[in-house]
N, C-alpha and C positions, 0 to 999 in steps of 0.2 A: 506494499500500500503506498502511495508517494503521502508526503505529507506537505500540504498549502498553508502558508502561513495564518493564522486564523483570528478572524476580529472576534468572534464570540464560538463558544462552543455549541452553542443553541442553535446556529446556524444550518444550512445542509449545504453539502457538496454535490451539483448534480452534474454529470458527467451522459457524453452522448457516443456511440460506437456508432457512423457513420456507414460503414462496410466492416465486412473480414477480410478485405482483400489485402495481403500483405506480402513482403518482399523474400520471407523464409514459412516453413512449416515447420514448426519447430516439437518435439517428440512429447512436451510438457503441456503443448499452448491450451489453454482453459476453456479456450473460446475456437479452437480447431480452424484459425485463420491460416490461410494458404494463399499462394499466389494463383490461383485456380479459381478463390472463390468468386462467386456471384451475388452471394449475397449482402443487402443493401437496407439502410434504414429508410422506411417511407416519411418521403419531408413533408409531404402535406399534411399526414396525422400529426406527424411533431411539432408542424406550424400549431396547429389544436391544441396540443397536450401544453405547449409552449405560453399558450395565451391564460393559463392557468396560474401560471407561476408567478408569486409575488414574489420580486427579486427583494426586495430587503430583506427576505429571509434563505438569501444564497449566499455564500461564503465563496464558492468559485465556482467555474462551470468547464470542464473539462472534453477532452476530442480527441476518440484514441480507438483501435480496432482491435484488429487488422493494425496497418503501418500509415500512418499520415501523409508519406512521403510516397506511398502507394497509389493514392487518389487523392490529391492536392485538389482538384476541380470541386469534387463531393464534397469534401471536407470544407472547405471556402463556403459552400452552401449553408452546410450549416452553422460556421460560426458566428455570417452573417446574421443570423437567426437572435443570438444574443446581444445583450446591452453591451455598449462600449465600455461601461464603466466597470463591469464585473470582471474580477480578477479570471482569467482564461490559462487553463495547463495543456498539453499534450505528453502521450508518452511513447517514446522511440526505441527501435530497435537500432539506430545508427548503423546503417548498410548504408547509408548516404554518402559516409566517409571515407569511402573506399575512391570514388571519386570525384574528384576539382568541381565539374559541373554540379554533379550532386549537392556537394556541399553549398554552394550559392545559391541554389536554388532551396535549400532547406533553410537557410542563415534567411533570405530573403522573405521565404514566407514567415516565419515564425515570428520574426522583427514586424514586418507588415501588421501581424494580427497579435502583435504584443501578448505572444507564448510563454508564458515558464516551460523552460524543458525537461523533462527525465528522460536520460539514457539507459534504458535497460545491457545492463553488460556483466548477463550470468555467461558462463561458461556455453551455454550454448551460442548465444549471441557474439562473444569476442573473435570467432575465426571467421566471420563474417564482417569484422570492424576492422579499422585506421586506428590502436589504442593511441599512435602517438598525434594521430591529426584530432580525435576524439578530448586527449588533455589540454590543446594549445586551446580549442572551442573552447572546453568549459571554462578555462582561466580567461579568454578573450571575451565571452558573453553570459560567463555568470549560469551556466546550465548545470545541472544537476546530473552526477553519474548515481545510476541505482544498481546496487549489486545482488546478492544472491536473496531471492524470495524465497520466502514456505510455497510450495507447489500446493497450490488450490486442487481437490479431488474432483478436478468438472474437464470435460472436452477428452482429449487427449492422456491427460494425465487421472483418469475418473477411476477409481478405485469403488470396490463390492461394498467394505466397511472403513469407514472413517469416525473420529469420535470428536465430538464437538468443544472446542477447550472455552467457551463463552468470551470468547474475545472481545465481544463487542460492549462487552460488559467493562472494559480496561482501556479501550482504546481513549485518549486523550483527543478527539479530535472531533468535529460534525458528523454527522449522519453522511454516510456514502452511498448516493445511489444513482443508478446507470442504467439509462435505457439502450438494451441490444437492437439489432438488426431486426430481431423479431418482434418486435414491437414490446417484449417483456422490461419490466422495471426490476433491477435486482436490487436487492441490501448487500452491500458490498464491505460493513464492516467485517464480516464474517470471517473467519479463516478454513471456513467447512465449505461445502456446496453453497452458491449464494441464494439464499429465499426470493423467490419473485413476492416483489407487493402492490403490482400494480402491471397494468399496460397503458401503453399513450393512449386510449379510449377514456382511461379515467381524470379524474380530476387531481392536482399537484397536491392538495393540501390531504384529501382522502388516501394518496401514496405514502404521505409523511406520516399519517397516522398509524398506516399499517407498520411500517418501517419501528414506530415506537412501540407497538403489538408486539415485534418481534423481540425485543430488551424487556419487555414486561415480562413474558416469556420465559424467559432466560433469565432473570432474577428471581421468581418464583423456582425455577430450578436448583438455586443456587443451596 
């Protein structure tokens, strides 16, 4: 889980996954993203859902998938739906670092959209990155290198058995909600399979309430 500067822990972080198209097909990918994926988020239904959001309740908005550098035009359409004054971020696999033109295109895109950048640098990503270039970019632009993570038991990393650690009760961060390309909204403060707390056909406040109910349920199990 990435950490965004928090104005108020009672606010929510809300993210969008415009597509599952990626430059890699990592063996542990919880969303089963790949270069061949054609799974995309419906922008018209997303617009309708966004119209229900009270942006005074938003801490930050994320845009990831998939890989942003594999689908710039689609991501731009979704970024344009967010108010300009809302903090925005993306998570990238950094494969663009191996090509000078790719580096320029990525830097230009994130600077234009004022995106905070988190670069995944797990053992699966590193063979496809230029670590020297990434180090220079991080120092110059203030991006964040994101190291090894707890592997979420979803997608290609799916497990028959897993144990809920009730991590959502100890995270000192806002509620993290993500709209995936299938139209489902996931509660992402969990370190197990992300519960679905709504869809883009629901009202934002109703989705947040469902997320709070997840926390309350886990609290009762303590």
